[in-house]
N, C-alpha and C positions, 0 to 999 in steps of 0.2 A: 131625432128622436126624441119626444116628450119622455118622459121618467113614467108617466101612465101608459103611455102605448108599450116602453121596453119592458113593462111588466105583465100586460097583457100578452105582449110577444111570448115570453119564458112561460107563462102559464098555457100557453097554448101548445107550443113545444113541451113540456112536461105533458101534457094528456096528452099528444100522440105520441109519447115513450112509453106511459103509462099502458095505453092501448094496445100497442106494438106487444107488450109483453101481459099481456092479459092471460094468455095462454096459461102463464106458468103461476097464476094466481090460484093459490088451493093445491097446487103440488107438493109433493111427500118424498121423500126420499128414504127409499126401503134400502138396509143395507145386505139382504138375503140371508141373514145369520139370526137364527133361533137362540134367542139366550136365556138359562136358567133362569128363575129367581133368584136373587139375592139372600142371603141364610139372613135373617135378622137376629141380632147380636142386643145384650146390655154393653153400653161402653165402659159402664163403671162408673166411680168415683173420680175425681180430676187426679190423675199419676195411678191410680189404681188400677187391676187386671181387668182387663174385660172380658165380658163372662165365657170367651171359646181360648182363655188364656192359659197355656200351661205354669204356673204358679211354682219358680223353682226356689223362691226363700221369700218366707211370710212374716220374718221375724223370730219365728217361734224355734227352728233346729233347722239343718242339714241334710235332712236325712234326703232330700232327691238329689246328692249330691256324693260323690266318690272322691277319697283321696283327701275328706275336708275334716279330720279328725282334730287338729291341732289348730282349727280357727275357732274363735270362740264368740260364741252365741249371748248374747246380752243387751237387755232393753231395746231390743226390736231391734239389734243391727248383729252382723258377725263382723268381727276383726280379723283381718288377714295374719295368717301365723306361716308355720312351715308347713310345705306342700302346695299342690296345684288345683282345687277342688272343680272337680268334670263332672258335669249332669250326666245322668245318669239314662236321660231320656235326649232323643237325638232329633236335629231339627232339618230339614233342608232350607228352603226361602222363607225368611221369617223374620219379625218384630220384635225387636229384643230390649225390653227396659230394662236400667238397672240404675239405681239411686247408689252415690257414693261421696264420701268426706273424707278429705286429706286430715292429718294431722293438723288440730288448731296452734301447738307451740311447733313452731317455726326451726327445726335445725336439719343441717344439710344444704345442699347447694345442689341445682343442675339437678340430672338423674336420681339424687337422695334425695329428694324430697318426696315424700309419699310416693311415689313409682310403685304401679302395678299396671295390668291389662287385662282386657275382655277380649274373649278369643272366640272368635267364629269359628264351628265345625272344630274347634282346640287346636287350629293352624293360622288364622289369620288374626292379626292383634291392631284392636283399639287402643291406644297407649291412656292411662291414666296416670295423670304426673301433675304433681301442685306446681300449675304454672301462673300461679298469681305474684307478679312481679321476681321470677324468676325465668332467668334466661338457660337455655339450653340449646343443642340442636333443634332447627325448627321441625324437621320428618322426625324428632322423637318426645316434642314435646304433648301437652296434652291435647288430645284428638287428633291425634297425626295418625295415619294409617303407617306402623312401624318401618319407620327407613324408605318409604314409599313417599308419602303425602303430607306436608305439614296440613293443618286446620287451616280451614281461611280464614278464622279471627281467632282470634281468643277470648273466649264466653268464659273464663275461669272463675269462680266465686273466691272468696276471702278462704284462706285455712281454715278448717274447721265445721265450713256452713256446707250445706250437704246441696248437691250438683245431683244432675240426671244425664244419662245418655240413651236418645232411642235412636236405635239402630237400625233400618232396613237392609239386610240383606240378599244378595240372588246372589247364590252358590255357583261356583263354575262346575261346568259336564264335561265330562270323558265318556267318550266312545268305549265301545268292548274291547278295542286295544288298547285305551289307554291314553289315546290321543285327545288331547285338548279341543273341545267342539266349542263352549262360549267359556270367556273369562268369568270372574268371579266383579260383582258389583256394589258398593255400597255407598249408602246415605248414611249421613251422622246428624243429630241433632243433640245439642248441648245447651242445658239449659234452655232448651226451647229455641234455639237459635242453630241455622243451618251451619254446619263447619266441614261436613265432607260433602260433594252435590254429586250422586250418581259416579263415584271415581271408580274408574276399571283398574282391579288390583294386577298386578306384573306377574303374581305368584304369590308364594308365603311370605311370612315378616319376619326372618329371622334376622339378627345382630351381625354374625360373624361372615356372610357371605350375600352372593347379589341373590335377588327374590327368583322363584321358581315353581312351575306346578309340577306338583307329581300327583299321578291318578289316586280315587280317594272315593267310597262310597258317595252317594249324591246327598246323603244324612250321615251330619258330626254331632257330637255334643257344646255344648257352651261352656268355657273353661276360663278360670279366672287365677291369676299371675301372685304368687309372691314374692317382693324385690327384698325380700329385707328390712322393708319400712311400712310403719303403722298407717293400713287404710282401712275403711269401714267401708260395707256394703248392706243395702238394704231395698226390699221392695223391688227383688227381679222375678220379671214374667218373660214369655217368650208368646209369641202368638206365628203359626205357623202361615203363608200365605200359598195361596192357589186362586188360580185363574175362575172365574163365573164358569162355569159348563157351559158349551157351546156348540152349534153347527152351523155348516153352511147347507142350507136347504134351497136356495136360487139364486143367480146375480144379482148384482147390485141394480137397482132401478128405481124410475121416478113412475109416484104413482100420480094423476091427476084427478 
């Protein structure tokens, strides 16, 4: 068979296949779900709060927090001090943006280097630590889900430089009897890098025992940890996450 004959034969086969599937041309899959229109928001400046965010700290004061009396606000940031600030607002599934910086002057090692934490629902900790050239146990280094899962990579900037956490949180759900229905999941970006990828938590994040789930409300506060080390925070905001309202009005189908 010559090359010309082969090409002609393949062309004919192709046309026959197209003819067989011609009935599908112009077909459209219909899910049968009627969706509400997604809300329009202003995404805000890079790193800044979107228009639908709850701003917990804008560099001016800690009025959106309880137990923050000894945290010192200056120059647009707040420096960690005695006490554990707890947001007055409570949140369920949410997106949390936090910027933080470790001490520029290196003092101590391991868990003694600018140790702090961001707690979802006041219970589940994402570790804050200066892990730039600083070794410690992996499930306790910067970006770890404390005592449960190390970060996928160490994305720490140099001591003293500002860093960002962007946290996507799906909280645990309990039934009326307090039984766990679905566990918590968390995704964390550290300086724009994914370091926790939809990790399923085993429970809370204590130092002294195994994690466990204890029933609690569907919403809880954001809290920050003081560990006796210098750490600064700024630009903290939260967006509650809800699915787009929808209902099934018909079974899935193909419209021709």
